[in-house]
C-alpha positions as CSV (number, residue, x, y, z in Angstrom):
1,M,-0.6,-63.7,-10.7
2,A,-1.9,-61.2,-13.7
3,G,-4.7,-59.8,-10.9
4,I,-1.5,-59.3,-8.3
5,R,0.0,-57.2,-11.0
6,N,-3.2,-55.4,-12.3
7,L,-3.9,-54.5,-8.3
8,F,-0.4,-53.4,-8.3
9,K,-0.5,-51.1,-11.6
10,V,-3.8,-49.3,-10.0
11,T,-2.3,-48.7,-6.7
12,N,0.9,-47.4,-8.3
13,D,-1.7,-45.3,-10.7
14,V,-3.8,-44.1,-8.0
15,K,-0.6,-42.8,-5.8
16,N,0.9,-41.1,-9.2
17,I,-2.8,-39.4,-9.0
18,L,-2.3,-38.0,-5.3
19,K,0.9,-37.3,-5.7
20,K,0.1,-34.6,-9.3
21,T,-2.9,-33.8,-7.0
22,E,-0.6,-32.7,-4.1
23,E,1.7,-31.0,-6.3
24,T,-1.0,-29.0,-7.5
25,I,-2.5,-27.9,-4.3
26,D,0.5,-27.2,-3.4
27,V,1.3,-24.6,-6.5
28,I,-1.6,-23.2,-5.6
29,K,-1.1,-22.7,-2.1
30,Q,2.1,-21.1,-3.6
31,K,0.8,-18.9,-6.0
32,V,-2.2,-17.4,-3.7
33,H,0.5,-16.6,-1.0
34,E,2.5,-14.6,-3.6
35,S,-0.9,-13.1,-4.6
36,T,-1.5,-12.0,-0.8
37,T,1.8,-10.9,-0.8
38,Y,2.0,-8.5,-3.7
39,L,-1.7,-7.2,-3.2
40,V,-0.1,-6.3,1.2
41,L,2.8,-4.6,-0.8
42,L,0.3,-3.0,-3.1
43,G,-1.8,-1.5,-0.4
44,E,1.5,-0.2,1.8
45,V,2.7,1.1,-1.7
46,L,-0.9,3.2,-2.3
47,K,-1.2,4.2,1.4
48,K,2.3,5.9,0.7
49,V,0.7,7.9,-1.8
50,M,-2.2,9.0,-0.2
51,D,0.2,10.3,2.5
52,V,2.6,12.2,0.3
53,A,-0.5,13.4,-1.5
54,H,-2.1,14.6,1.7
55,N,1.2,16.3,2.8
56,F,1.6,18.1,-0.5
57,G,-2.1,19.4,-0.4
58,E,-1.6,20.7,3.1
59,R,1.3,22.2,2.2
60,R,-0.3,24.0,-0.8
61,R,-3.0,25.5,1.8
62,E,-0.8,26.4,4.5
63,A,1.2,28.5,1.4
64,K,-2.0,30.0,-0.1
65,E,-3.3,30.6,3.8
66,E,0.5,32.6,4.4
67,R,0.2,34.7,1.1
68,E,-3.3,35.3,2.2
69,A,-2.3,36.5,5.0
70,E,0.2,38.8,3.4
71,E,-1.9,40.3,0.8
72,E,-4.3,41.4,3.5
73,C,-1.3,43.1,6.0
74,E,-0.5,45.2,2.3
75,D,-1.1,48.4,4.3
76,C,0.4,47.5,7.2
77,E,3.3,48.1,8.3
78,P,6.4,46.0,8.0
79,S,7.0,46.0,11.4
80,E,3.5,44.5,11.6
81,K,3.5,42.0,8.8
82,K,6.6,40.4,11.5
83,K,4.4,40.6,14.6
84,S,1.4,38.9,12.0
85,R,3.7,35.9,11.0
86,K,4.7,35.9,14.8
87,A,1.6,35.2,16.0
88,K,0.2,32.9,13.3
89,I,3.4,30.7,14.2
90,E,2.7,30.9,17.7
91,V,-0.9,29.8,17.0
92,E,-0.3,26.8,15.1
């Protein structure tokens, strides 16, 4: 009878160990999944920041080119300035 009781205890202990191992694996899976979600989200945020920075740089560059074109055309008559702006817009 004592042998059967010891066998039951050992079996019960093994079941508890397997249950704890399974719970640990589930927690690890959940943490990994949440981490990848955060990494994907962080990647999207960085992508947006880079797009905004790129657009900002383009707008600054265009404004600078427009100012330079106006400075070059200081000697031009007012009607020619308008024409050069329209020509630039049409080219784009």
